[in-house]
N, C-alpha and C positions, 0 to 999 in steps of 0.2 A: 799238158793242163793246155786251155785255149785261155787267150791273154782277155774273155771278157767271162762275163755271165749273163743269160739271158734271165727275163726277170721269174720264167716258172722255174728257171735252173736254181734262182736264190730261193726259191719257197721250200722246194723240195729238199734241198741242200741240207738247209738251218731245221728242216722236220716242221716248220710251223704248220704245214697242213696235211693232210692224208693223202691229198691230191688235190692240183689245180685245175679246178672247172671255172672259168669264165669265158665262153666260149666267142663270146661277140669284143671280147677285148684283145685290140691289135696290140702287140706287143714287139719290141724291136732292141737287139744286144745294146748293153751300156756297156763300153772299153773301161775296162780298172786295168792297171798295174799286176803283172805276175806279184811283186814285193806286197800289194796290198792285198791279194788274195794270202798270199802264205803266210802274211801275219796276222789276217781280220783286220784291215783297218783299212779305210777308203782313203784316198790319196786328199789333199790338203783342199780345201773346196770340196768337197763331196761332202752334202751335210745334208740329206735325204729331209728336207720341213725342214730341221732347223742348221741355225747358222754356225761356219767354224768360229766363234765365240766362245771366250772364256768367261767364268763367273770372277769378279773384283778378289784378286788373292789367288785363280786356281794356278795360275800361269803363264805362257809367254810375254812378249815384249809390247811396251806402244798402247795403245787402247782410247779410247775417247776422255769423255769429260767427266765421266762414271767409273774409269780406271778397264773396261771392258778391252779385251784382248780377242785377238784372231789366231783361235789355235783347235784345226779342226779334232783331233784325237784328244784334248781336255773337253771339250766342249762334249762332244761323244760318250766320253769317259765319265764325265757328268752324271749325265741323264740316264745312262747305265747303273750309276751307285745308287742313287737314290727311286729306281724304280721300286722296289719293295716298299716304299711307302708314298709315294709318288697318291696315288688315288687315297689314302687316310688324310694328306696333306691338304691336297684340292679341299675337299670337301670342310677338313676341318679349320682350313683358315678361310674359307668364301663365306664360313658359315652356313653351309649348304647352296650358297645362291648358284654355286659352279652348274648344280642339276636344273635348276630354272633356266640358267645364261645358253644352255644347252637344246633342251627344250624349248626354246624361241627360236634357235637357228633352224632346229628340225621343223618347225614348225613353218617356218620362211621359207625353206628348201621345196617343202611339201605341196602350199599354195603355188609355186610355178609348176612341178612336175605334174600335181593330181589331177586327173581329168575333174572339170564340174568347177573348178576352183573363180574365186570373184575375180576375174581378172578384166581386162578390158580386150575388147576385139586385135585391137595390136599387137597387146602382149599375148594372148593368146595362140597367134598365127606364129609369133618368136619362139612358144616354146616347142621343144623336140618332142617328139613321137617317140612313146616309148619300143622298145623293137620286142623280139618274141620273148625272149628271158628276162623283159622288164626294164626299168631303168639302170642306167650303168651312171654309178657315183664313183668319184674318188675323194677320197679322204688325207688331205694331207697333215705332216706333222700329226701323224696320227695318235701317236704315243700307245698310250693304254687301251686305246679304244674306246672309250669312251662315250664320242660323237654317234661313231657308226650305230653302237649300239644301242643308241638311246632312237638312233631314224631306223635299225630293224624292229626296233621294240615296237613302234607305230605299225598298226595294222594297216595303215594309208599306202606304207610303203611296199612297193614290189620290182624288186631287181636286187643286186648286188653292188655293196661300197667295198671296191676297194681300197683298204688302210697300210699306207703308207708314212715309215718313218726312217730314218738312219740309227735308231740308237735302237739294237736286237734286242737286250733285255727288257727294253718296254713292250716291245709285241711278242715276248714272250709273257710278259706277265697278261697282257690282253688277252692272250689267246684262254688263259683260264675263264672267260669270260664267257666263250661262245660254245653254247652248247642249244640244241634244237634249234630253233632259226632260225638264231644265232648264227650259229654254225655252219647254216646252208646259204646266208646273206652277205658273211664278211668275209674277205681274203686278205690275211694281213701279207703284206711285204715289204720286206728290208731293201731300201732303194731311196735314189737323191732327189729329192723334191726343187732341184736347179737342174737335173738335165734328167725328166723324166724318159722312163724306159717305154713308151706311149708312143704308138703315132699320131699322126694329127687327128682331132675329130675322133676321138675315144670315148669320149665320157659325155653322158647329157649336163650332167651339173658336177660340180667340183667344191667339198667347203673343207675350212680347218678356220681349229679352233686354238685359240693362244700361241699361234707359231707363227705366224709371217712377221712377226718383229724379230725372230730370231734368226730367218734369213743371211745368207752374207752379202745378197746384193740382192732386194728386196725387187725394184724393175724386174729382173731378170727372171725372180720367182713368180712375178705376178704371169709375165710374158708365156714361161712357161705354162701357166696355168690355163692361158687362155688360149696357148696351141694345144692344149688337150682334149678344149671343148668342143662340142659339134657348134655350127651356126645357129644360135639363137638358148646355144647351153648357159647357164646359171654359177657363176662365181659366189660364193658366201664367204666374207670375214669373220668370224668375232674376235676379236680381240680387246685387250684393255686398255683403254683413254685414260684422259684427265676429268674429274669432276668442274663442272661450271661453277658453282657455288663456292665463293671463297673459304665458305667454312667450315665443309662439307670437306672440300678439297685440304684443306689443312689438317683434318682430323685424318682424312684417307692415307695423306702422305705420310705421316708420323706411325696411323697403322702400317702403311708399307716398310717405312725406314727402321721401326724398332720392334716394334711386336714379329711381322712375320719372319725377318731372317733367327730372331731368336727362338721363337714357335717349331721353327721350319728347322731351322739346325739341331736344336736338341732331340727332335723326335727322330728326324733322316741319319743324322751322324754325319751332314757334310753341310755346317752354317754358310761354305761359301755360294753354294748353287741357289739357299734360300736367298742371300745379298744380291745373285744374281736377276732376280725376279723383280724388284724393285729399281735396279741400274738401267733394268733393258727396255723398261715402261716408259722410265725418263729420258732414254735416249731416243726412244720411237715417234714418228707425226702421231697429233691426237688423230681426232674423227675426222676432222674438217682436212687435214693435212694428207689421211690415208685415204680419203674421196678421194683429194687430188692425182694421187699415184694411181689409181685405179683408173682416171680417166686419163693419166696418161701413156696406160699402158691398152690403150685403146677399147676400154668397156665403156658402153653405155647403159643407159637408164641408171646410171649408179645413182644409190641409197645408202644414208645411215640413220640408224634408228638408235638413241639411248638407252639404257638400260641401268637399274639400278643407279641414280642421280649421276648415270656419267662415269660410270667405276667401267663399264664396256660399252663397244659400240658395235654394233651387228649392222655389216656391209655387205648389200649385192649391188651385183652389174651384169651385165647381159654382153655375153661375146655378138657383135653384130651378124646379121644373117647375110649367107654369100651374097656378094655382088653391092654390097650398100655398104656406105660409109659408116666410122663410127659417130655416133649421135652423144652429144655430152648435154648436162643440164646446167653449164657456166663454168666457173673459175674454181668451184669448191660442191660441185652438182648440190644434191635435194637432199635436205634431212626429210626422213621420213616422219608422217602423222604417228 
């Protein structure tokens, strides 16, 4: 058996798709140890868009202020375990707002990609042109494929979305949603978000919903996303933040600490996984901090927009055009109106 999996081999061997059809994508082999292949385990640090961090009380040693510990195998099993109730709880615990947030992300992505969008002449020049097969989009931390499905459901989108996640049960769950147009446009792939199995400049845009806070190394994850983009390509990040209004923030934090773990644990049977969510949000930079990290990763035109009173922030940034250095909007970017 070879000591690596190519991306196409992973997809075909796991029977995620009848065939791999992504003709404009450049895929390179990703080294994986023989033991990892035999045990169907990724080596430590290989986390396909989610960090090797475990939820509080799930195992491992050490950790941050909220008890988060680093254990790739544990966190991978945790996401696999909650996959059957993952979508139900996302919708229930957010009151259906997660659907609104994803639609907002898709709208922002398409405003960059779609011809005729209302953009400045400079931004129009920075926008990558679609190839013969349409736009090439990378969906990082794709989970059960909700973001890719929302993109495919928009008739404005012409192209393919490669949906990558390291938790195979999540992808298998998401594959049930792929029929008709979705099946033609979405390609699920089990892989590592910190070590993408693609050559440089493979995608016109990359998007990630509620996943970057789980990267073991945030800067490395952002750098990998940037490498995979064409010059002028867009990175879109949808992530939890913290409300600025003190009254609303107190309510939100009480809900996150008490209601969310109780309901999530009762329905999923995995309380630790739903204690992990508020703990991971608490340890992650807020919207302004993430904007700074995106600028540090050499994205330009970095902006963020707060949604639902600041519970969620929608960030965008562009990979600089070839031959041009990164331009930023100051130490904390610019908040979009």
